[in-house]
Residue frames relative to the residue before (quaternion, step in Angstrom):
aa qw qx qy qz dx dy dz
M 1.0000 0.0000 0.0000 0.0000 0.00 0.00 0.00
K 0.6569 0.5174 -0.2956 0.4619 3.55 0.94 -0.95
Q 0.6721 0.5100 -0.2864 0.4540 3.52 0.99 -0.93
K 0.6368 0.5139 -0.3400 0.4634 3.52 1.11 -0.70
L 0.6425 0.5132 -0.3192 0.4711 3.64 1.00 -0.80
L 0.6269 0.5628 -0.3079 0.4422 3.52 1.15 -0.76
K 0.6447 0.5182 -0.2917 0.4803 3.47 1.12 -0.93
I 0.6470 0.5164 -0.3248 0.4573 3.56 0.99 -0.94
L 0.6640 0.5028 -0.3054 0.4615 3.61 0.92 -0.94
L 0.6274 0.5337 -0.3146 0.4718 3.55 1.01 -0.88
G 0.6622 0.5074 -0.3059 0.4588 3.55 0.93 -0.87
I 0.6272 0.5186 -0.3367 0.4736 3.60 0.98 -0.82
I 0.6628 0.5250 -0.3000 0.4416 3.55 0.84 -1.00
L 0.6778 0.4855 -0.2913 0.4691 3.54 0.88 -0.97
T 0.6329 0.5274 -0.3243 0.4648 3.61 0.99 -0.77
S 0.6714 0.4981 -0.2976 0.4610 3.57 0.95 -0.89
V 0.6333 0.5142 -0.3257 0.4778 3.55 1.08 -0.74
L 0.6610 0.5240 -0.3074 0.4404 3.57 0.98 -0.80
I 0.6187 0.5316 -0.3178 0.4833 3.54 1.17 -0.76
I 0.6687 0.5073 -0.3016 0.4523 3.52 0.90 -1.01
F 0.6510 0.5331 -0.2885 0.4569 3.55 1.06 -0.95
T 0.6593 0.5271 -0.2962 0.4468 3.48 0.98 -0.95
S 0.6480 0.5306 -0.2906 0.4628 3.48 1.10 -0.94
C 0.6517 0.5143 -0.3153 0.4598 3.55 0.99 -0.80
Q 0.6974 0.4899 -0.2685 0.4490 3.57 1.12 -0.66
Q 0.4462 0.6923 -0.4766 0.3073 3.58 1.32 -0.07
T 0.4654 -0.6682 0.5102 0.2768 3.54 -1.12 0.70
P 0.6715 -0.5342 0.3042 0.4138 3.65 -1.07 0.38
N 0.5505 0.6149 -0.4361 0.3588 3.64 1.10 0.18
S 0.4059 0.6964 -0.4811 0.3448 3.48 1.31 0.39
Q 0.6563 -0.5285 0.3736 0.3877 3.55 -1.36 0.15
T 0.4857 0.6529 -0.4388 0.3811 3.61 1.25 0.24
V 0.6819 0.4616 -0.2560 0.5064 3.55 1.39 -0.34
S 0.1359 -0.7767 0.6097 0.0814 3.53 -0.79 1.03
I 0.2253 -0.7920 0.5543 0.1214 3.58 -0.86 0.93
R 0.1795 -0.7820 0.5948 0.0495 3.55 -0.82 1.06
S 0.0152 0.8078 -0.5870 0.0513 3.54 -0.80 1.13
A 0.0438 -0.7734 0.6299 0.0565 3.56 -1.27 0.10
H 0.1549 -0.7546 0.6321 0.0837 3.59 -1.38 0.40
S 0.5540 -0.5995 0.4447 0.3687 3.56 -1.19 0.26
N 0.6968 -0.4988 0.3160 0.4073 3.53 -1.25 -0.12
W 0.4709 0.6053 -0.4849 0.4204 3.55 1.21 0.37
I 0.3700 -0.8208 0.3865 0.1998 3.48 -0.01 1.42
E 0.5297 0.6172 -0.4151 0.4077 3.66 1.15 -0.36
E 0.6177 0.5575 -0.3562 0.4253 3.54 1.09 -0.58
S 0.5410 0.5915 -0.3915 0.4517 3.62 1.26 -0.34
F 0.5987 0.5502 -0.3329 0.4774 3.59 1.09 -0.85
Q 0.6962 0.4604 -0.2872 0.4699 3.62 0.74 -1.09
T 0.6423 0.5302 -0.3372 0.4390 3.60 0.89 -0.82
N 0.6189 0.5620 -0.3196 0.4461 3.60 1.06 -0.82
I 0.6471 0.5255 -0.2832 0.4743 3.50 0.95 -1.04
V 0.6863 0.4551 -0.3047 0.4786 3.60 0.84 -0.87
N 0.6982 0.5137 -0.2894 0.4061 3.60 0.84 -1.02
I 0.6121 0.5341 -0.3539 0.4635 3.59 1.06 -0.77
G 0.6311 0.5227 -0.3272 0.4707 3.58 0.99 -0.62
L 0.6569 0.5116 -0.3126 0.4571 3.51 0.92 -0.86
E 0.6224 0.5310 -0.3365 0.4664 3.58 1.07 -0.72
K 0.6436 0.5393 -0.2963 0.4552 3.58 1.04 -0.87
L 0.6702 0.4992 -0.2597 0.4838 3.48 1.27 -0.66
G 0.6417 -0.5760 0.2929 0.4131 3.51 1.36 0.01
Y 0.5198 0.6435 -0.4089 0.3853 3.56 1.21 0.02
K 0.3798 -0.6310 0.6100 0.2925 3.48 -1.32 0.38
V 0.1318 -0.8216 0.5529 0.0445 3.60 -0.79 0.94
E 0.3102 -0.7531 0.5462 0.1955 3.56 -0.60 1.08
K 0.6077 -0.5279 0.4393 0.3989 3.62 -1.23 0.35
P 0.4430 -0.7259 0.4542 0.2655 3.59 -0.77 1.07
K 0.3639 -0.7255 0.5449 0.2107 3.51 -1.14 0.67
E 0.3156 -0.7047 0.5934 0.2273 3.57 -1.26 0.22
I 0.0886 0.7997 -0.5727 0.1570 3.61 -0.51 1.32
D 0.5375 -0.5941 0.4795 0.3580 3.55 -1.10 0.67
S 0.6765 -0.5784 0.3032 0.3403 3.55 -1.10 0.98
P 0.6922 0.4741 -0.3420 0.4232 3.68 0.66 -0.93
A 0.6608 0.4925 -0.2957 0.4830 3.62 0.99 -0.92
L 0.6103 0.5838 -0.3306 0.4213 3.57 1.01 -0.75
Y 0.6664 0.4831 -0.3025 0.4805 3.54 0.91 -0.91
I 0.6325 0.5228 -0.3354 0.4629 3.59 0.97 -0.83
S 0.6705 0.5156 -0.3105 0.4339 3.61 0.91 -0.81
V 0.6151 0.5125 -0.3239 0.5040 3.54 1.15 -0.73
G 0.6699 0.5382 -0.2867 0.4235 3.56 0.86 -0.93
N 0.7190 0.4510 -0.2253 0.4784 3.46 1.10 -0.91
G 0.5212 -0.6564 0.4010 0.3698 3.52 1.32 -0.20
D 0.4369 0.6768 -0.4643 0.3680 3.61 1.24 0.24
L 0.7425 0.1598 -0.1233 0.6387 3.57 1.28 -0.49
D 0.4505 -0.7015 0.4795 0.2739 3.61 -1.15 0.48
Y 0.8072 -0.0799 0.1079 0.5747 3.64 0.93 -0.83
S 0.0267 -0.7440 0.6618 0.0881 3.52 -1.43 0.05
V 0.5004 -0.6583 0.4939 0.2690 3.53 -1.29 0.54
I 0.5843 0.6960 -0.3151 0.2737 3.60 1.22 -0.20
Y 0.4314 0.7287 -0.4520 0.2804 3.59 1.21 0.17
Y 0.0216 0.8309 -0.5529 0.0586 3.61 -0.10 1.27
L 0.0182 0.7907 -0.6117 0.0164 3.59 -0.93 0.93
P 0.5183 -0.2743 -0.8067 0.0740 1.40 -1.62 1.87
G 0.4430 0.7023 -0.4889 0.2674 3.63 -1.21 0.38
H 0.8194 0.2563 -0.1112 0.5005 3.55 0.85 -1.00
E 0.3258 0.7724 -0.5055 0.2042 3.60 1.09 0.34
K 0.6440 0.5109 -0.3404 0.4565 3.64 0.98 -0.61
F 0.5979 0.5593 -0.3524 0.4533 3.60 1.03 -0.77
F 0.6701 0.5204 -0.2668 0.4572 3.48 0.96 -1.14
E 0.7085 0.4414 -0.2831 0.4722 3.60 0.75 -0.91
N 0.6655 0.5152 -0.3066 0.4446 3.64 0.91 -0.76
A 0.7032 0.4453 -0.2709 0.4835 3.59 1.24 -0.36
G 0.7400 -0.4015 0.1954 0.5031 3.55 1.33 0.31
G 0.3593 -0.7769 0.4716 0.2119 3.52 1.25 -0.03
E 0.8453 -0.2389 0.1683 0.4472 3.54 -1.29 -0.50
E 0.5636 0.6007 -0.3874 0.4140 3.58 1.19 -0.31
K 0.7952 0.2576 -0.1286 0.5336 3.60 1.05 -0.77
L 0.7855 0.3244 -0.1311 0.5104 3.61 1.12 -0.60
E 0.0372 -0.7653 0.6390 0.0678 3.54 -1.25 0.31
G 0.3195 -0.6882 0.6143 0.2164 3.60 -1.21 0.73
V 0.1090 -0.8123 0.5730 -0.0048 3.52 -0.90 1.07
G 0.8494 0.1843 -0.1370 0.4752 3.54 -1.16 0.68
N 0.2475 -0.6963 0.6176 0.2693 3.48 -1.20 -0.78
L 0.2376 -0.8645 0.4280 0.1141 3.50 0.34 1.40
T 0.7814 -0.0181 0.0340 0.6228 3.53 0.95 -0.95
P 0.1152 -0.8711 0.4764 0.0325 3.53 0.15 1.32
N 0.8781 0.1986 -0.1313 0.4149 3.43 -1.44 0.43
G 0.2108 0.7297 -0.6182 0.2022 3.58 0.68 0.98
R 0.2306 -0.7787 0.5649 0.1460 3.55 -1.01 0.64
S 0.0604 -0.7821 0.6177 0.0562 3.54 -1.21 0.41
G 0.2947 0.7431 -0.5746 0.1753 3.51 -1.36 0.39
Y 0.6940 -0.4606 0.3675 0.4137 3.53 -1.33 -0.36
Q 0.0100 -0.7963 0.6041 0.0296 3.56 -0.98 0.76
I 0.0833 -0.7512 0.6462 0.1061 3.61 -1.18 0.43
D 0.6301 -0.5198 0.4035 0.4124 3.56 -1.31 0.31
K 0.5600 -0.6452 0.4172 0.3102 3.59 -0.98 0.93
K 0.5952 0.5938 -0.3590 0.4054 3.62 1.03 -0.76
T 0.6969 0.4505 -0.2446 0.5016 3.58 0.96 -0.92
A 0.6131 0.5527 -0.3361 0.4534 3.56 1.06 -0.78
D 0.6862 0.4834 -0.2724 0.4704 3.57 0.89 -0.98
K 0.6949 0.5122 -0.3024 0.4042 3.54 0.80 -0.93
Y 0.7962 0.2795 -0.1244 0.5220 3.53 1.04 -0.91
N 0.4003 -0.7383 0.4473 0.3076 3.59 1.37 0.17
I 0.2570 0.7691 -0.5297 0.2488 3.55 0.81 1.13
T 0.0542 0.8271 -0.5555 0.0656 3.65 -0.57 1.05
N 0.7742 0.2482 -0.1135 0.5711 3.61 1.27 -0.47
I 0.5447 -0.6580 0.4183 0.3087 3.49 -0.94 0.88
K 0.5623 0.6041 -0.3994 0.3991 3.62 1.18 -0.46
Q 0.5503 0.6068 -0.4046 0.4066 3.62 1.21 -0.34
L 0.5930 0.5870 -0.3538 0.4225 3.61 1.20 -0.34
K 0.4460 0.6540 -0.4536 0.4092 3.52 1.40 0.12
D 0.6033 0.5324 -0.3372 0.4888 3.57 1.25 -0.54
P 0.4251 -0.7233 0.4703 0.2738 3.74 -0.41 1.18
E 0.6496 0.5183 -0.3526 0.4302 3.66 0.86 -0.63
I 0.6268 0.4982 -0.3221 0.5051 3.63 1.11 -0.68
A 0.6678 0.5169 -0.3030 0.4416 3.58 0.87 -1.00
K 0.6274 0.5817 -0.3200 0.4070 3.53 1.03 -0.82
L 0.5583 0.6054 -0.3915 0.4104 3.57 1.16 -0.50
F 0.7500 0.3778 -0.2021 0.5039 3.59 1.05 -0.72
D 0.3867 0.7300 -0.4676 0.3146 3.59 1.23 0.41
S 0.0268 -0.8245 0.5647 0.0263 3.65 -0.58 1.00
D 0.7327 0.3938 -0.2534 0.4938 3.63 1.16 -0.05
G 0.5638 -0.6767 0.3443 0.3252 3.57 1.27 0.30
D 0.5437 0.6209 -0.4254 0.3714 3.63 1.10 0.37
G 0.5862 -0.6175 0.3439 0.3959 3.55 1.29 0.15
K 0.6436 0.5233 -0.3214 0.4568 3.60 1.27 -0.18
A 0.5170 -0.5913 0.4907 0.3772 3.62 -1.10 0.42
N 0.2626 -0.7416 0.5960 0.1607 3.57 -0.98 0.86
L 0.1421 -0.8038 0.5773 0.0213 3.52 -0.29 1.36
V 0.3306 -0.7150 0.5777 0.2141 3.58 -0.69 1.03
G 0.0733 -0.8407 0.5365 0.0015 3.57 -0.46 1.21
C 0.7290 -0.4663 0.3348 0.3728 3.57 -1.08 -0.70
N 0.6392 -0.4693 0.4286 0.4329 3.48 -1.35 0.09
P 0.5434 -0.5991 0.4675 0.3567 3.56 -1.05 0.62
G 0.7579 0.3244 -0.2699 0.4975 3.59 -0.81 1.05
W 0.5725 0.5598 -0.4113 0.4355 3.58 1.13 -0.21
A 0.6169 -0.5752 0.3856 0.3740 3.53 -1.12 0.63
C 0.6213 0.5621 -0.3384 0.4283 3.58 1.01 -0.75
E 0.5548 0.6054 -0.3847 0.4215 3.61 1.07 -0.60
L 0.6999 0.4765 -0.2503 0.4694 3.54 0.83 -1.01
I 0.6303 0.5121 -0.3187 0.4888 3.62 1.12 -0.74
I 0.6564 0.5073 -0.3258 0.4535 3.65 0.86 -0.79
D 0.6581 0.5055 -0.3177 0.4587 3.54 0.93 -0.94
N 0.6467 0.5313 -0.3111 0.4502 3.54 1.01 -0.91
Q 0.7266 0.4579 -0.2684 0.4363 3.60 0.86 -0.92
I 0.5801 0.5606 -0.3832 0.4499 3.56 1.12 -0.62
E 0.6824 0.4475 -0.2968 0.4959 3.58 1.00 -0.70
A 0.6567 0.5322 -0.3194 0.4283 3.62 0.84 -0.95
Y 0.7482 0.4026 -0.2051 0.4859 3.64 1.01 -0.86
G 0.4907 -0.7073 0.3959 0.3196 3.58 1.39 0.13
L 0.4637 0.7161 -0.4150 0.3161 3.56 1.14 0.61
Q 0.3265 0.7950 -0.4741 0.1911 3.59 1.25 0.26
D 0.6950 0.4830 -0.2602 0.4647 3.54 1.11 -0.75
T 0.7866 0.3322 -0.1659 0.4934 3.62 1.10 -0.42
V 0.7595 0.3056 -0.1834 0.5442 3.66 1.12 -0.25
E 0.1548 -0.7671 0.6204 0.0527 3.58 -0.94 1.06
H 0.2789 -0.7547 0.5695 0.1683 3.56 -0.89 1.02
N 0.1907 -0.7841 0.5867 0.0678 3.51 -0.53 1.30
R 0.0016 0.8137 -0.5790 0.0511 3.52 -0.49 1.26
G 0.2913 0.7256 -0.5740 0.2433 3.54 -1.14 0.63
Q 0.7516 -0.2730 0.2611 0.5407 3.55 -1.03 -0.83
Y 0.4380 -0.7682 0.4181 0.2078 3.48 -0.25 1.40
T 0.6668 0.5194 -0.3025 0.4406 3.51 0.92 -0.94
I 0.6613 0.5049 -0.2998 0.4667 3.58 1.00 -0.89
L 0.6439 0.5185 -0.3130 0.4675 3.59 0.93 -0.97
L 0.6642 0.5068 -0.3049 0.4573 3.61 0.99 -0.89
A 0.6459 0.5248 -0.3251 0.4491 3.57 0.96 -0.83
D 0.6160 0.5242 -0.3314 0.4856 3.61 1.12 -0.72
A 0.6633 0.4876 -0.3242 0.4660 3.58 0.95 -0.87
I 0.6297 0.5302 -0.3532 0.4444 3.67 0.93 -0.59
T 0.6235 0.5277 -0.3236 0.4775 3.53 1.08 -0.84
R 0.6422 0.5033 -0.3217 0.4804 3.63 0.98 -0.71
Y 0.6176 0.5346 -0.3276 0.4749 3.54 0.97 -0.86
K 0.7039 0.4531 -0.2938 0.4615 3.69 0.75 -0.88
Q 0.6326 0.4884 -0.3331 0.5003 3.58 1.24 -0.32
G 0.5676 -0.6288 0.3573 0.3934 3.66 1.33 0.09
K 0.5373 0.6263 -0.4223 0.3750 3.58 1.21 0.22
S 0.5947 -0.6025 0.4263 0.3187 3.54 -1.34 0.56
I 0.0421 -0.8099 0.5844 0.0274 3.60 -0.90 0.82
I 0.0620 -0.7503 0.6542 0.0718 3.58 -1.29 0.49
Y 0.1062 0.8115 -0.5625 0.1173 3.53 -0.81 0.97
Y 0.4726 -0.6131 0.5446 0.3227 3.47 -1.33 0.43
G 0.0471 -0.8111 0.5828 0.0165 3.60 -0.80 0.90
F 0.0819 -0.7809 0.6152 0.0713 3.55 -1.13 0.63
N 0.2352 -0.7994 0.5475 0.0766 3.46 -1.04 0.78
P 0.4996 -0.1190 -0.8506 0.1128 1.85 -1.62 1.88
H 0.1765 0.7473 -0.6210 0.1574 3.55 -1.15 0.80
W 0.5833 -0.6042 0.4092 0.3567 3.57 -1.08 0.67
I 0.5065 0.6737 -0.4243 0.3311 3.64 1.06 -0.46
Y 0.6691 0.5257 -0.2876 0.4396 3.58 1.14 -0.70
T 0.6355 0.4952 -0.3439 0.4823 3.54 1.26 -0.15
I 0.6580 0.4607 -0.2708 0.5306 3.59 1.38 -0.34
L 0.7803 0.1252 -0.0662 0.6092 3.54 0.78 -1.01
K 0.1613 -0.8366 0.5208 0.0530 3.50 0.08 1.36
P 0.4794 -0.6831 0.4701 0.2873 3.58 -0.83 1.04
G 0.7814 0.3039 -0.2387 0.4900 3.56 -0.78 0.95
E 0.7308 0.3424 -0.1991 0.5560 3.51 1.30 -0.43
D 0.8176 0.1662 -0.0846 0.5448 3.58 0.80 -0.96
A 0.7968 0.1035 -0.0277 0.5947 3.56 1.22 -0.55
I 0.2308 -0.7625 0.5869 0.1443 3.61 -1.26 0.40
W 0.4698 -0.6258 0.5314 0.3244 3.51 -1.23 0.49
L 0.2978 -0.7196 0.5983 0.1883 3.56 -1.09 0.73
E 0.3844 -0.6900 0.5672 0.2335 3.56 -1.10 0.72
V 0.3270 -0.7047 0.5827 0.2387 3.53 -1.25 0.26
P 0.5937 -0.5942 0.3937 0.3733 3.67 -1.09 0.53
F 0.7765 -0.1302 0.0977 0.6088 3.57 1.12 -0.65
T 0.5873 -0.5972 0.4173 0.3526 3.52 -1.24 0.39
S 0.1316 0.7911 -0.5879 0.1063 3.57 -0.76 1.07
L 0.0878 0.8165 -0.5589 0.1152 3.56 -0.43 1.28
P 0.6349 -0.5181 0.3950 0.4152 3.54 -1.22 0.46
K 0.6110 -0.5894 0.3965 0.3494 3.56 -1.11 0.85
S 0.6073 0.6014 -0.3505 0.3829 3.61 1.13 -0.67
M 0.6652 0.5069 -0.2980 0.4602 3.57 1.29 -0.34
G 0.5999 -0.6062 0.3604 0.3778 3.53 1.21 0.21
N 0.6523 -0.5343 0.3889 0.3711 3.53 -1.31 -0.14
L 0.0774 0.8181 -0.5579 0.1164 3.53 0.49 1.22
T 0.2434 -0.7890 0.5530 0.1118 3.61 -0.92 0.86
E 0.7388 -0.3735 0.3104 0.4673 3.57 -1.40 -0.05
K 0.6186 0.5540 -0.3599 0.4253 3.62 0.99 -0.69
D 0.6777 0.4992 -0.3028 0.4470 3.62 1.11 -0.63
T 0.7606 0.3779 -0.1951 0.4905 3.51 1.19 -0.49
S 0.5999 0.5488 -0.3655 0.4532 3.56 1.30 0.22
I 0.0214 0.7640 -0.6446 0.0192 3.51 -1.28 0.67
D 0.8220 0.0730 -0.1033 0.5553 3.55 -0.91 0.98
G 0.7002 -0.5069 0.2654 0.4271 3.57 0.97 0.75
K 0.6613 0.4837 -0.3126 0.4807 3.53 1.28 0.21
N 0.3173 -0.7313 0.5655 0.2115 3.63 -0.92 0.87
L 0.1385 -0.8330 0.5334 0.0492 3.57 -0.35 1.27
G 0.5196 -0.6972 0.3561 0.3422 3.48 1.38 -0.03
F 0.7123 0.3663 -0.2251 0.5549 3.59 1.28 -0.26
P 0.4544 -0.6747 0.4776 0.3319 3.66 -0.90 0.74
L 0.6165 -0.5222 0.4338 0.3988 3.55 -1.22 0.41
L 0.3756 -0.7343 0.5314 0.1930 3.51 -1.02 0.94
Q 0.0599 -0.7783 0.6249 0.0157 3.65 -0.73 1.01
Q 0.1440 -0.7717 0.6146 0.0775 3.62 -0.93 0.89
Y 0.0698 -0.7989 0.5972 -0.0171 3.53 -0.76 1.17
I 0.4680 -0.5917 0.5532 0.3533 3.53 -1.32 0.08
V 0.1902 -0.7380 0.6349 0.1273 3.64 -0.93 0.91
A 0.0165 0.8162 -0.5757 0.0461 3.59 -0.88 0.96
N 0.5875 -0.5676 0.4524 0.3579 3.48 -1.24 0.42
K 0.5165 -0.6871 0.4169 0.2955 3.60 -0.65 1.09
K 0.6866 0.4854 -0.3039 0.4479 3.59 0.83 -0.88
F 0.6070 0.5602 -0.3391 0.4502 3.50 1.09 -0.79
L 0.6607 0.5232 -0.2946 0.4506 3.54 0.94 -0.95
E 0.6731 0.5008 -0.3063 0.4499 3.52 0.95 -0.88
A 0.7004 0.4495 -0.2638 0.4876 3.59 1.06 -0.68
N 0.7847 0.2894 -0.1387 0.5303 3.63 1.22 -0.35
P 0.1396 -0.8422 0.5196 0.0352 3.53 0.35 1.28
V 0.6443 0.5114 -0.3437 0.4530 3.61 1.08 -0.61
A 0.6507 0.4789 -0.3376 0.4830 3.62 1.04 -0.60
R 0.6173 0.5498 -0.3446 0.4449 3.53 1.06 -0.70
K 0.6570 0.4910 -0.3162 0.4767 3.55 0.96 -0.83
W 0.6148 0.5507 -0.3448 0.4471 3.59 0.99 -0.81
F 0.6659 0.5140 -0.3011 0.4491 3.57 0.86 -1.05
E 0.6414 0.5451 -0.3120 0.4406 3.54 1.09 -0.79
L 0.7560 0.4571 -0.2026 0.4225 3.55 1.01 -0.85
V 0.6286 0.5704 -0.3580 0.3890 3.60 0.96 -0.78
Q 0.1006 0.7922 -0.5947 0.0931 3.62 -0.82 0.93
I 0.1533 -0.7855 0.5989 0.0269 3.52 -0.89 1.04
P 0.3757 -0.7458 0.4822 0.2647 3.67 -0.37 1.06
V 0.6212 -0.5548 0.4146 0.3667 3.56 -1.26 0.59
A 0.6461 0.5491 -0.3359 0.4101 3.56 0.93 -0.79
D 0.6435 0.5151 -0.3047 0.4772 3.53 1.16 -0.72
M 0.6193 0.5287 -0.3284 0.4787 3.56 1.16 -0.73
N 0.6175 0.5390 -0.3507 0.4529 3.61 1.02 -0.74
V 0.6689 0.4843 -0.3146 0.4680 3.64 0.93 -0.83
E 0.6557 0.4955 -0.3288 0.4652 3.60 0.98 -0.71
S 0.6217 0.5471 -0.3378 0.4473 3.53 1.04 -0.75
L 0.6440 0.5292 -0.3033 0.4617 3.58 1.06 -0.79
S 0.6245 0.5537 -0.3051 0.4586 3.54 1.07 -0.90
I 0.6511 0.5192 -0.2955 0.4682 3.47 1.05 -0.91
K 0.6581 0.5351 -0.2859 0.4460 3.52 0.97 -1.01
E 0.6948 0.4551 -0.2580 0.4936 3.56 1.03 -0.84
G 0.7406 -0.4871 0.2349 0.3989 3.66 1.06 0.36
E 0.5683 0.5409 -0.4015 0.4725 3.64 1.24 -0.08
D 0.3162 0.7998 -0.4372 0.2631 3.54 0.55 1.15
K 0.4888 0.6567 -0.4373 0.3723 3.54 1.26 0.26
P 0.6575 -0.5126 0.3378 0.4369 3.67 -1.01 0.50
E 0.6761 0.4879 -0.3266 0.4452 3.65 0.86 -0.71
D 0.6316 0.5243 -0.3383 0.4602 3.52 1.18 -0.61
I 0.6396 0.5243 -0.3089 0.4696 3.57 1.01 -0.88
L 0.6457 0.4981 -0.3335 0.4731 3.63 0.95 -0.85
R 0.6326 0.5427 -0.3309 0.4425 3.60 0.97 -0.85
H 0.6474 0.5243 -0.3017 0.4636 3.51 0.98 -0.98
A 0.6464 0.5102 -0.3246 0.4653 3.63 0.97 -0.82
Q 0.6470 0.5238 -0.3139 0.4566 3.58 0.91 -0.89
E 0.6545 0.5122 -0.2967 0.4703 3.56 1.05 -0.91
W 0.6408 0.5383 -0.3240 0.4413 3.52 1.00 -0.81
I 0.6512 0.5109 -0.3056 0.4707 3.51 1.04 -0.91
K 0.6380 0.5379 -0.3115 0.4545 3.60 0.99 -0.86
N 0.6965 0.4569 -0.2752 0.4800 3.57 1.05 -0.83
N 0.7479 0.3165 -0.1818 0.5545 3.55 1.27 -0.26
Q 0.1642 0.8864 -0.4248 0.0829 3.46 1.35 0.47
Q 0.6816 0.5034 -0.2955 0.4413 3.55 0.90 -0.96
K 0.6574 0.4862 -0.3080 0.4864 3.57 0.99 -0.87
Y 0.6315 0.5609 -0.3177 0.4310 3.59 0.96 -1.00
D 0.6827 0.4967 -0.2733 0.4609 3.58 0.90 -1.05
S 0.6490 0.5124 -0.3333 0.4530 3.57 1.01 -0.79
W 0.5865 0.5408 -0.3716 0.4748 3.65 1.15 -0.61
L 0.6667 0.5146 -0.3153 0.4373 3.59 0.88 -0.95
E 0.6344 0.5474 -0.3191 0.4429 3.52 1.01 -0.81
I 0.6702 0.4868 -0.2842 0.4828 3.54 0.96 -0.95
A 0.6231 0.5547 -0.3256 0.4450 3.61 1.01 -0.85
R 0.6600 0.5370 -0.3031 0.4292 3.55 0.86 -1.01
K 0.6367 0.5637 -0.3141 0.4222 3.55 1.08 -0.79
A 0.5786 0.6000 -0.3655 0.4144 3.57 1.28 -0.49
A 0.5569 0.6075 -0.4098 0.3909 3.57 1.21 -0.18
N 0.6312 0.5618 -0.3157 0.4317 3.57 1.20 -0.46
């Protein structure tokens, strides 16, 4: 009887030891790890963050409510370890933010969340077809430029960027490089407001020219090839701060659009990535097509912009891409081994 009780006690002890040992061997994707994220005030990033965070929760992490922080401060927070990651790493454009926050010693760009976004100059297709306009250099002709004049000064009013955006510097550089100072005016300010005004003019049958970047809701309203066309540039000319980019870097589908392809990565704290191989692998795998981001951007523009709306959109996107999403989760889990 005593031997039987001893065996039972021994079995209980061994089981307890095994449980403790197994618990100690768990990788950092257990619920003991909380993940802190943030995004900028571009609300579409909330949609992307939700898609990433829902997956992290399914992988066993605790996920704190994302914060909204301006990009420069956000990079510093990730570098200092106050945040673990963000979806905001855009290249080209955010190189300085990355370096100022500690660079590769503290940060790492992971995956390619929304790849191959394009940007450049667009005009309405009706005007392009009527006057055979294919290249922005044609606006050096005052008569061509006057077609896009919205304030009566004889110059084309080019809808540009918010002050401080990387595209603002590129547009200013190219207006000078292509000799368009006398015929083209760069209208800068709140991009969304300027774009809305251009769409109103378009609906009135007037000619418009604007800087466009993809992903953005504009491409669901003015569809390239149907409502608008991309303009080529005579040659690649970019600010020196962007490095030695060539025509190859600014061309897509055989056309030189003058702007490099936009790539969006996840930026994460380097120590966090080293300690969390499952999260790293997840960041490497998640990818949201540009076309899907355009649709989300339009939904937000049309009023579905509350946090509960954005979360619902993310859940719907996951459901519509369930098989792919689940395969990413499966691969990420294996990184624990």
